[in-house]
N, C-alpha and C positions, 0 to 999 in steps of 0.2 A: 828072774822077773821077766813078765811079758806084758805087751799091750796089743790092742786090736786097732786096725786102720781100715780104710774103705775096702769094701768087698769082704768083711768080716776075716780080713788076713791077720794072722798072729806074727808079732815081731817080738824078738829077743831084746832085753834090755839089761844093763849091768844092774847088780843088786845095789839097793840103797837109793839116795837121791843125787848121786854124782852126776848124772846125765839130765836130771830134771825134764823129764818129758812133758811136753805142753799138754795141758789137760784136754781131753777128749772134745768136750763142748767148744773150746777155743779153737782147736783144729777144725771141727766141723763148721764153725762160724766163719772161720778164715776162707775155707774151701766154698763155702756158699757164696760169699762175697765175690770171691774170683772164679766162681764156677765156669763162666763162659770164656775164660781166657786162659785156662791151664792146658787144654789139649794143644800139642804142639810148641808149647812154650819153652823157653830157656830158663831154668830155676836155679837160683843161688840160695844156699842154706848155710847161714853163718852161725858159729857156735852150734854145731850140728847136734851134739849131744847123743841122743838115741837114734837119730836119723828118721825119726817117724815123720817129719815134715817132708823130707826128700822122698821117702818110701811113699807117702801119700800122693805126692806130686806125680811120681812114676805111675802109679796105679791108676791115676785120672788122666794120663796121656801126655805128661810132659815128653819132650823130645830129649832133652838135656837137663841133668841134675848135677850141680857141682857143690860140694860141701866143703867146709873148712871146720876142723876139730883138732883140739889141742892133745886130748888124751889118747895114748896109743891103745889102752883097753877098749875104749868106746870105738875107736877106729875100725878095729877088728869086727865088733858087733855090726857096725853101720854097714861096712862092706858086705857082710854076710846077709844082712837084711835086704839091701839094695839088689844084691845078686838074685835073691829069691823072688823079688817082685818084678823086676825089669823085663821087659820083652826084648827080642833080639834086635829090633829097629830103634831102642832106646839106648842112649849113651850116659853113663855116669862116671864121675871121678871124685875121689876124696883127697883133700889136701891136708897133711898133718902138720900142725904147728900153730903158732900165735897168729890169730886173725889179723892183727894190726900189720904183721909182717907179710902175710900170704896175700894179701888183697893187692899189693903192688903188681905182683906176678900175673894178676887177671886183668891189668890194664890193656885195653885193646878188645876185651870181651864186652859183650853186653848181655843183659839178662831182662826178661820180662817181668819176673817176679823175684824179689830178694826178700827172704824171711831171716830176721836177726834176733835171736833169743840169747842174750848173754846172762850170765849171773847178774840179778838185779842189783847188787851192791857193788858190781865190778866199776871199774874206771874205763871201761870198753866204749860206752856210748858214744862219747864225743869224738874220739879218734877214727872210730870205724864209720861214723856217718860222714865225717869230713873226708875220708878216704873214698868212700862210694861216690860222693859228689864230685871229688877231684878227679878220679880215674874214669868218671862217666860211665858207670857200670850198668847204670839202668837204660833201657831203651827209651826213646821219646815218649812212648806210650805206657812204659813200665811203671810199676808200682813196687814200693819198699814197705814191708810191715815190720815194725819194731815192737817186740813183746817187752812189757816193762811193768813195774809197780805202779798202779793207778794213782798213788799219791805223789809220783815223781815222773814228770814227763821229760822225754830225753831231750837234749839241746836242739835247736834248730840251726844247722849250719848254712852258710851261703849255698846257693844253688839247689836247695831242697825246699819243697813247699808242703806244709802240713795239710792234706787233705780232709782227714776225719781221725776221729778216736773213738774207740769201741771199748766198753768196760765189761768184764765177765767175772765178777766177784773179786778175787785177789789178783786178776791178771787183767792188764789192758794192752790193747794194740793200737799203735799210732801209724798211720798210712801216709807216705810221702811219695811225691813225684819230683822229676827233676824240673827246675825252672828254666 
Protein backbone atom coordinates (compact mmCIF):
# COMPACT_ATOMS: atom_id res chain seq x y z
CA UNK A 1 0.00 0.00 0.00
CA UNK A 2 1.15 3.59 -0.53
CA UNK A 3 0.04 7.15 0.12
CA UNK A 4 0.87 10.55 -1.28
CA UNK A 5 2.21 13.53 0.65
CA UNK A 6 3.27 17.11 -0.11
CA UNK A 7 4.77 17.58 -3.55
CA UNK A 8 2.94 14.49 -4.85
CA UNK A 9 5.56 12.24 -3.27
CA UNK A 10 4.63 8.59 -2.88
CA UNK A 11 5.33 6.86 0.45
CA UNK A 12 5.18 3.17 1.24
CA UNK A 13 3.04 1.85 4.07
CA UNK A 14 2.47 -1.54 5.61
CA UNK A 15 -0.53 -3.47 4.31
CA UNK A 16 -3.72 -3.27 6.36
CA UNK A 17 -4.59 -0.79 9.09
CA UNK A 18 -1.68 -1.55 11.43
CA UNK A 19 -0.04 1.86 10.94
CA UNK A 20 -3.30 3.87 10.71
CA UNK A 21 -2.13 6.65 8.37
CA UNK A 22 -3.55 10.05 9.26
CA UNK A 23 -6.20 10.93 6.65
CA UNK A 24 -4.92 13.24 3.90
CA UNK A 25 -7.37 16.02 4.72
CA UNK A 26 -6.26 15.99 8.39
CA UNK A 27 -2.58 16.11 7.34
CA UNK A 28 -3.31 19.00 5.00
CA UNK A 29 -5.29 20.86 7.64
CA UNK A 30 -2.54 20.47 10.24
CA UNK A 31 0.15 21.70 7.89
CA UNK A 32 -2.07 24.60 6.88
CA UNK A 33 -2.41 25.57 10.56
CA UNK A 34 1.34 25.26 11.16
CA UNK A 35 2.44 26.40 7.68
CA UNK A 36 4.47 29.42 8.78
CA UNK A 37 6.37 27.54 11.49
CA UNK A 38 7.50 24.26 9.89
CA UNK A 39 10.55 25.53 7.96
CA UNK A 40 13.56 25.11 10.23
CA UNK A 41 11.57 23.51 13.05
CA UNK A 42 12.34 20.52 15.25
CA UNK A 43 9.50 17.99 14.88
CA UNK A 44 8.64 15.07 17.18
CA UNK A 45 6.33 12.37 15.79
CA UNK A 46 4.92 10.04 18.47
CA UNK A 47 3.38 6.69 17.49
CA UNK A 48 4.87 7.38 14.08
CA UNK A 49 2.94 4.62 12.25
CA UNK A 50 3.57 5.08 8.54
CA UNK A 51 5.90 8.06 9.06
CA UNK A 52 3.77 10.25 6.79
CA UNK A 53 3.63 13.17 9.23
CA UNK A 54 7.41 13.21 9.72
CA UNK A 55 7.96 12.81 5.97
CA UNK A 56 5.60 15.70 5.32
CA UNK A 57 7.48 17.83 7.88
CA UNK A 58 10.76 17.03 6.11
CA UNK A 59 9.26 17.90 2.71
CA UNK A 60 8.07 21.22 4.11
CA UNK A 61 11.48 22.18 5.51
CA UNK A 62 11.79 20.84 9.08
CA UNK A 63 15.44 20.77 10.14
CA UNK A 64 15.06 17.80 12.52
CA UNK A 65 12.46 15.04 12.69
CA UNK A 66 12.46 12.50 15.52
CA UNK A 67 9.97 9.65 15.62
CA UNK A 68 9.03 6.96 18.12
CA UNK A 69 7.38 3.77 16.84
CA UNK A 70 6.96 0.38 18.47
CA UNK A 71 6.54 -1.85 15.40
CA UNK A 72 9.82 -3.14 13.91
CA UNK A 73 8.15 -3.65 10.51
CA UNK A 74 6.81 -0.10 10.52
CA UNK A 75 10.24 1.25 11.53
CA UNK A 76 11.84 -0.23 8.42
CA UNK A 77 9.24 1.46 6.18
CA UNK A 78 9.50 4.78 8.03
CA UNK A 79 13.31 4.83 7.71
CA UNK A 80 13.06 4.16 3.96
CA UNK A 81 10.41 6.86 3.51
CA UNK A 82 12.33 9.47 5.48
CA UNK A 83 15.59 8.69 3.64
CA UNK A 84 13.72 9.16 0.37
CA UNK A 85 12.45 12.67 1.19
CA UNK A 86 15.15 14.15 3.46
CA UNK A 87 17.59 16.66 2.03
CA UNK A 88 21.29 16.53 3.01
CA UNK A 89 20.91 19.44 5.46
CA UNK A 90 18.04 17.72 7.31
CA UNK A 91 18.42 15.26 10.16
CA UNK A 92 16.06 12.53 11.25
CA UNK A 93 16.15 9.67 13.70
CA UNK A 94 13.70 6.97 14.59
CA UNK A 95 13.52 5.39 18.05
CA UNK A 96 11.97 1.95 18.28
CA UNK A 97 10.04 1.01 21.40
CA UNK A 98 7.23 1.94 23.72
CA UNK A 99 6.59 5.68 23.52
CA UNK A 100 6.11 5.90 27.31
CA UNK A 101 9.60 4.54 27.92
CA UNK A 102 11.39 6.27 25.04
CA UNK A 103 10.23 9.80 25.91
CA UNK A 104 12.44 9.94 28.99
CA UNK A 105 15.47 9.59 26.71
CA UNK A 106 14.48 12.82 24.97
CA UNK A 107 14.59 14.87 28.19
CA UNK A 108 16.76 17.92 27.53
CA UNK A 109 15.69 18.17 23.88
CA UNK A 110 12.93 20.53 22.77
CA UNK A 111 10.65 20.49 19.76
CA UNK A 112 8.71 23.23 18.02
CA UNK A 113 6.01 20.78 16.95
CA UNK A 114 4.94 17.47 18.43
CA UNK A 115 2.43 15.24 16.69
CA UNK A 116 0.91 12.43 18.79
CA UNK A 117 -1.34 9.87 17.09
CA UNK A 118 -1.84 6.79 19.26
CA UNK A 119 -4.43 4.09 18.64
CA UNK A 120 -7.61 5.80 19.81
CA UNK A 121 -8.57 3.03 22.26
CA UNK A 122 -5.09 2.86 23.83
CA UNK A 123 -4.17 3.90 27.34
CA UNK A 124 -1.36 6.11 26.00
CA UNK A 125 -2.94 9.55 26.13
CA UNK A 126 -2.55 10.39 29.83
CA UNK A 127 1.00 9.06 30.42
CA UNK A 128 2.41 10.48 27.18
CA UNK A 129 0.89 13.94 27.69
CA UNK A 130 2.20 13.96 31.29
CA UNK A 131 5.68 12.98 30.05
CA UNK A 132 5.71 15.71 27.38
CA UNK A 133 4.91 18.28 30.07
CA UNK A 134 7.24 16.76 32.68
CA UNK A 135 10.27 16.61 30.37
CA UNK A 136 9.46 20.06 28.88
CA UNK A 137 9.74 18.67 25.35
CA UNK A 138 7.97 21.65 23.76
CA UNK A 139 9.76 24.92 23.12
CA UNK A 140 8.12 27.94 24.81
CA UNK A 141 6.43 28.84 21.49
CA UNK A 142 5.92 25.22 20.47
CA UNK A 143 2.67 23.41 19.95
CA UNK A 144 1.51 19.83 20.43
CA UNK A 145 -1.23 18.32 18.23
CA UNK A 146 -2.99 15.21 19.51
CA UNK A 147 -5.09 13.10 17.16
CA UNK A 148 -8.09 11.42 18.79
CA UNK A 149 -11.68 10.31 18.46
CA UNK A 150 -13.86 13.45 18.46
CA UNK A 151 -16.16 11.93 21.09
CA UNK A 152 -13.32 11.56 23.62
CA UNK A 153 -11.00 14.46 24.41
CA UNK A 154 -7.55 13.61 25.78
CA UNK A 155 -6.87 14.40 29.44
CA UNK A 156 -5.37 17.80 30.26
CA UNK A 157 -2.29 17.36 32.45
CA UNK A 158 -0.68 20.11 34.49
CA UNK A 159 1.62 22.39 32.48
CA UNK A 160 -0.34 21.96 29.25
CA UNK A 161 -2.90 24.44 27.99
CA UNK A 162 -5.56 23.43 25.44
CA UNK A 163 -5.47 26.10 22.69
CA UNK A 164 -8.05 24.81 20.24
CA UNK A 165 -9.73 21.71 18.85
CA UNK A 166 -10.59 20.91 15.25
CA UNK A 167 -12.82 18.08 14.04
CA UNK A 168 -12.49 16.44 10.64
CA UNK A 169 -15.19 13.75 10.41
CA UNK A 170 -14.09 10.82 12.59
CA UNK A 171 -10.80 12.49 13.51
CA UNK A 172 -10.16 15.34 15.94
CA UNK A 173 -7.03 17.33 16.68
CA UNK A 174 -6.47 18.97 20.04
CA UNK A 175 -3.69 21.59 20.21
CA UNK A 176 -1.70 22.29 23.38
CA UNK A 177 1.07 24.62 24.52
CA UNK A 178 3.14 24.57 27.69
CA UNK A 179 1.92 26.88 30.45
